[in-house]
N, C-alpha and C positions, 0 to 999 in steps of 0.2 A: 433566431440564432443564426450565426454565420458558420459556414463550413470551415473547419480547421485542418482536416486530414481526410484523405481518400486513398485507400490501398487495400492490401490483403495480408493474410497471416502466412508467414513462412514456416516450413516444417521445423527448422531449427529453433523457432520460438516456442515450440510445444514441448512439454515435459513428459515424464513417464506416465502421467494421468491421461495423456492423449488430448490435452487441450492447451491453449496458450498459457504460458506461465505468467504468474502475477507480475514479475519484473517487467515484462514486455508491455503490459497494460500501462504501467507507469512510464515506460519509454515512449509509448504512443502519446500519452498525456503531455509529456514534456515537448514532443515535437509539435503538438497542437498549441502549446504555450508559446513556442518559438514563432509559429505562424501568427498567433495573436499579437506578438510584439510589433509586427509590421502594421497592424491595424490601429495601434495606439501610439504611433510616433516614436517607437523605440526600435528601429530597424537594426541597430548595432548590438542589441542586448545579448545575442547569441553568436556574435562574430568575434574573431580574435581581438584581444585587447580592449574589451568594453570598459567604459567608465562606470556604467551601472548595468545591472542585470535583473532578472526576475527569478525568485526562488520560492518554492513551496514552503509553507510553515506549518499549517495544520490541515490535514487532508482526510476526507472520507471517500471511500470507494465502495460502490455497490455493484456486485457481480450478479447478473440476472440470467444470462443464457451462455452456455459454453461456446467458445470460439475454437474452431478446428483448422488444421492446416489447409490452406487454399481458399478459405472463406474470405470473400470481399466484405469490407465494411467502411463506413464513413463516420467521421466525428464532427459534431456541431457544438457550438458553445456560445455562451453569453455571460454577461457580468450580472451578479446578484446584488452586490454591495460595493461601495467604494469608500475608503477612508483616506487619511492624509498621505499614508505611505504604502498602502496595501489595497488589495481588491479580492473579493470572493468570486472566484471563477467557477462556472458550471460548464462541464463538458459531458457530452453523451455520445457513446459509441453505439451505432445501430448496425445490425446485420443488413444485407441487401434485401431481405424480406421486409424490412421496416421494424422488425422486433428489436427492442433495446437489448444490447449485449452488456454494457457496463455504464456507470455514471460516476462522475467525480465532482465533488464540491471541495474546492481548494482555496484556502487563504494564501495568496501570493504576495510576497513582499517585493517592493522596488528597492534594490540594495546597491549601495556604493561598494564597488568591488574592492577598492583599496582598504577601506575601514571595516567592511562587513556590516555596516550599520544601515538601517532603513533610510531611504532618501525620499523626500516629498516628490509627488508627481509634478511634472511641469503643467502649466496651464493648458497646453495643447493636449497632453496625454490624458489629463483629467477630463477634458471635454469629450475626447474620443471614447474614454471608458464609460462615461455617463450615457453616451449615445448608443452603447451596446448593452445597456441594462435590459434584462428580459426576465422570464420566469422559467424555473426548473420544472421538469415533468413530475407531477405528484406521484406517478407510478414508480419513480426511481428514487424516492426519498429514503433516508436512513430508516432502518427498522429495529435492529437490536442494539444499536449503539446510539447513545444520547449525545448528540453533538452540542447540546446546550451546556454540558458540563465542561468547565474550563480545564485545560491540562494542568497537572500538578506543577507547582512552582519549581521544584527541583527533583532530580532523579539521580542517585549516586550508587556506586558499587556498595557502599555501606548499607544502603536500604535493601539491596538484594541479598547481601550477606546476612542481614538481621533476620530474614525469614527463611534463609537457606534455599533460595531460589536456584534450581539446578542450572548448570552450564550446558547449553545445547549447541553452541557454535563458538568458533574462535578463528581468527584469521588476521590478515594484514591487507590494507588497501593497496591495490596494484596500480601501476602507472596507467594502464589502458582502461581503468575504470574512472578516469578523471574527466572533468569538463574543461572548457577553454580557460577557465579562471584558476585551474589547478586544484579544484575540490572534487570530491567523489560525486558521481552522478546520482541523482535521486533514486533511480531504479535499483541501485545496488543495496539500499537499505532494506527494502522489502525482499530483494533477491537473496540476500544473505540469510534472512530468516527462512525463506523457502528452502534454501540448501540445507538448513540445519534441523528442520522440524521433524525429520525422520528419527533423530536421536530421542525425541520426546514421545512420538506417537506411533512409530512403526510396530513395536511389540504389542501395543494395545489394539491396533488395527488387525494384527494377525490373530488375536484372540477373538475378535468379532468374526473374522473369516472362518475360524475353527468352529464357532457356533453354527454358522451357516452351513458348513459341510456336514455337521451332525444332523441337521434338519434335512439333509439330502439335496441341498442347494449348492450349485457350483458358483463360487463368487471370488473373483479377483477384486481385492479391496484396495482402495486408495482414498484420497481426500479431495475436497474442493472448498475454497473459501467463498463465503457469501458476502461478507462485509469486512472492511479494514479501516482502521483509523491510524494515521501516522502523524506524530508530532516531530518535525525535524528541528532539532535543538542546536546542533553544531555540525560543522562541515569538515570532515577529515580530509587530509592530503595523503599523497603517496607515502607509504611506509608507516602510517599510523596504524595502530593495532585496534582490534575490537574483540569483545567477548559478548556473547548473547546469553542473558539470563532470563528465565521464563517463570511466570506465575499463572495460576489458574484463574479463570473468570467464572462462567457458569457452565453447568452440565445439564442438558435436557435429553429427551428421548431421541430427537432428530438433529439437534444442533448443540454446539459447545463453543466455548471461547477460551483463549489464552492471551495473556499479555506478555509481550516480548520487549526487552530492553537491549539495545546495542550500546555497550559501555566501553569507554576508553580505559583500559587497565592501568595506564600510566598516570592518569589524573584522577580516575574514579568518577568522572562526569559522564553522563549519557550523551551519546551522539544522537540517538533517536529513541523514542518510546512509542509503542504501538499496541494495538489490540486487534485480534483476528477472530471473526466468527466463522465457523466452518462446519462441514458435514462429513460423514463417512460416505464414500461414493462406491457403489457397486460398478466396477469398471466394465462389466459385461452388459448390464441393463441400463447403465448411466442414471440410476435412481438412488435415492437416499437409503442407507441402511440404518434402521433404528437400533438403538442400544438398549439392552435390557437393564433393569435397575442395578444388577450387580456390576455390569460393565460401566454404567454411569458412575458407580461408586469407585471402581478401580481407575476410571479416568480422572476423577477428582484427586486421587492419591498420587498422580504423576507429578504434581507441582503444588506448592503451597499458595494460599491466597495472600494478598497484601500488596501486589504490584498494581499500579493503575497508570493510565496514560497521562 
């Protein structure tokens, strides 16, 4: 693998949980992708006025060890597969101890900026991509999300309405959240869900904290994501609106999952569909807080089943 990024975590990239927020993992991933573009004969892909660029389409993220403010880390990457217009990119972020922090497996499309359609690789780019083919770390493979399952063909507001999926977020794309092609930067898809998840989970987490206090334990309760899958479907521009509708996945003693759709309320079509596998985190001990059977049941009641990535 080649090195794609070397830096450290800023305090302002960390959230109320005390670790780097998920949006900045995606931001680092995109900076690594921009570096990769120079290795595959596409140096203008992330400069102003590009004819073609690189966009993520289907992405899996595995979070393995928390990243805290001031921590230095590096990112290395390689190519796992190459098709006519896309490539499966593997990126791994490691702490300076050598321990894996996070890993990304991302299908990246080579896109014509004017049309938004996939563009075949040039002969030179394809040759350079093939020269970077390597192997992903088995220790960083997907665990609870089956990436062999193809994304659903369509995802619309009517699908979410049909099962009465709750609204957990709403907003408008802001000008400073755009890339140089005038479309929303990828980190804001996962970032908007992160901003909204408290509307779904905070009361439930407070119930878990109350149980801990009844047992004589002092526990500040938060959450942490272990895995994420994002299917980027359409790319909003400044002023476009979004609504986030959520459905439940699975509920277990130590882990749970929810599916989140970012939907355009004007057209009814999804901007992005995603699934997150998470834990409840004891913010004092930094350990998982297991849920009792009754709390698992109440967690399942927060949102209906039926949404898929």
